[in-house]
N, C-alpha and C positions, 0 to 999 in steps of 0.2 A: 504493500500500500504506500510505498514511498513516493510514488508519483500519483497521488490521489487526484482524481477528477472531482474537484470540490463541488462544482455545480451539480453534478450527478449524485455525488455522495449525500448532499444536503436535501435532495428532493423528498425522500420519505419523511425527513424531519419537518420540512415545511408543510407537507400534507397532514402529518400528525397534529401539528399545532392548529391548523385550520379546522380539522375534524373535532378535536377536543374542545376548541372554542365554541363550535356550533352545538355540541352536546350539552355543555353547561349553560349556554345562553338559552337553549331550548327549554331547559328545566325552569329557568327564570320566567320565560315567556308563558309557558303552560300554567305555572302557578298564578301568575298575574291575571291571565285570561279567565280563570275560574274564581277570581277574587280572593285567592289565598296569599298568605305572606311568603315572600321569597327571601331565603337567607342569602341569596346571591345578589349583590349590588351591581357588579359588572365584571367582565372577563376580558383579559388582554393576553397576548402571547407573543413569543418571539423565538427565532432560531439564532443560536450563537453565531457571531461573525467568525470567519476563518481565523483571524488574528487572535480572537479570544480562545478559540479551541486550541490553537498552538501554544498559547501562554499557559493554559490549564494543563495541557499534556506535559509541558516542561515542568510545571509545578508538581505534578503527580508522578513525574519520572516515567512517563508512558512513551512507548514507541508508537509510531503512527498507526501500525496495524493493531494496536491495543485501544485506540481511541473509541471505537464503536461500543465496546463493552466496559471501558474504563471511565468514561465521562457520562454522568447520569443526566446532565441538564443541557445537552445540545439543543433539544427541543424543550421548551418550557412554557407553561401557561400560569397565569396568576389570577386567582379568584378573590375578589374583594367582597368583604362582608361589613355590615354595620356593627354587629356585636360579636364578642368573643364566642358566645353560645352558638351563633350561626355557623362558626367554623366547624364545630363538631356535627352539626346537622348536615353540612356539605360532605363531611367525611362519611356519614351514613350513606349518602347517595353513592359515594365512591365504593364503599364496601359492598353495596347492592350490585354493583357492576362487576365485582370480582369474579373472574372465571367466565364472564359473558363477553365483554368487549375490551377487557384489560386485565392485567395481572399485577397485583401489588408486589413490588420487590422490596421496598423499604419505607418505613415511616419515621420521620424525624420531628419530634415535638419540641420546638424551640419556644413554646409558650410556657409549658410546665417547666422546661429546662432552658431557661433564658441564657443566651450566650453572654459571656463576660462583657462584651461591648455594649450590651443592652438590646441586641437584635432579638426580635420575637417574630415568629411565623410558624406555620405548620407545613411541613414538606412531605409530599408523597411521591416516591419514585415508582413509576409503572412501566411495565413492558407492554407496548401497544402494537397491535397488528396493523399493518398498512399494505395496501395494494397499489403498486405503481406500474407504469408501463414496462418496467424492467423486471417485474415479478413481485411476489409476496415476501414480506419480511417483517420481523418484529424489532422494534427499536425502543430504546429507553427514553422516557420523557419524565420531566419533573413537574408536578403540580404544587404550586405554592398557594396556601390559603391564609389570608390575613385580614385584619380590620383596616379601615381607612387610616386610623392613627398609626398602626404598625407600618403601613405602607409609606406614609409620609416620612416617618423616621428613617426607614430603610432606604428610601430614595435619596435622602440627604446624605446618609452615611456612604452610599455607593458613590455619589458625586465627590465626596471628600476623599474617599479611597483612591479614586481615579486621579484627583488633583495631586495628592501626596504620595502616589504609587504605594498605597497600603502602609505608609509610615506617617500616620496622622500624628501631629504634635500632641504632647501630653495635655496641654491646656485645652485643646479642642476636644480631645478624647473625653476629658472630664465633663465638659459641657454637653457632649453628645450623650453621655451616661445619664446626666440630669434630665436631658430631654426625653430619653427613653423611659425614665421613671415617671415623668410627667405624662407621657403617652399612655403608660400603663394605668395611671390613676384616671385618665380621661376614659379609657375603655371600661374601667370598673364603675365609674360614675354613670356612664351611658347604660351599662348593664342594669344598674339599680333602677333606672327609670325607663327601661326599654318598653314596658307595657304602655306607658303614656305616650312614648314616641311612636310606637306602632299604631296606636289608636288615632293619633293626630295625622299620621301619614295616610291611614285608611280613610279618614274623613276627607282629606284633601283629594285622594284618588276618586272617591265617590262623587265629590263635588265637580271635579274635572270631567268625569264621564257624563254627568247629567248635563252640564253646560255644552259639551260637545254634541250630545244627542239633540238637545234643543235647537242649537244652531244648524245642525244637519237637517232637521225636520223643517225648519223655517226655509232653508234653501230649497228643499223639495217642493214646498208650496210655490216658491218663485218660479222654479222650473216648470211647474204645471200651469203657470200663468195666473196664479192667485195672488197677485201683487198686493192688493189692499189688505187681504187677510194676513199675508206675510209681514207687512209693515205694522199692522195692529199687534200681532204676536211679538214682533221684535221690540216694540215699545214696552210691552208688558214685561218681556225678558229683561230689558235694561233696568226697569224699575225694581224688579225682584232681585237682580244681581247686585244693585247698589245697596239694597237693604239686607243682603245676605240671607234671604228667605229660601232655605233649602227645600223645605216641604212644599212650598208654593211652586218652586221651580220644577219639582217632580210632577206636581199636578199639571203644570203647563206642558211638560213633555207628554203626558197622557192625552191632553186636549189636542196637541199638535198631531200626535199619532192618529187619533180618531179622525181629525180633519183630513189628513192625507189618505187614510184608508177609505173614508167616505167618498172622497173625490174619485179615487181609483175604482171603487165599486160602481159609482154612477156612470163613469166612462165605460166600464165593462158592460153595463146593462144597455148602453146605447148601441152597442155593436149588433149588427144584424145576425140572427141565428143562422 
């Protein structure tokens, strides 16, 4: 493998990242569609650059033909959660997939066992099957699951490690540790009031859906040529929106649906048999 065709070598890793992102984004979408809470806030992914792979191979004292099985995070996705508790819910989803579309190789809990630097995250290394134009193979991929606070801290630390070539000055390291402690306290505080936060978010989501439904139905009236009705209902909507009347907005949505359905029924009855 000394003369690796890197573009070809990385294809299965790129495919794996895209597929894994889709799988976990789909979990979020499906939960939200049925009105359930999603522990997944968002998902990102990346494939290591060739220069980073070579640097890590050197660090781990790996020959190039050992890279494929020696480096676990050439393909990596990151799942962001609001609360620490959500991380373990996401892990349940991963365990459910064990033996179906992925195999768990290793679990590294840096939340319970925080790194000395202050780094916290939950890492899962999986062996993931991928089909490419060059055939079927299984590759290693790393799934990182963390809260938004953990991710903010880790992103800053990564930038500083890059700047100082992993030799961060002591005074900066101390401040980073303090920041890590503050991020942990933030996660703990958010967990304490997560029920209230979830309820507030649920109310916002419901309100957003009702407003979207009302405006969509008003547009349907306009499309059907019922402009005066549409304007009347829009004025009513504006008044209710300003007053924050959610129950009345729901009632308005029902009236609008009835008006659209009645128009469509009348038009259907006009058609010759």
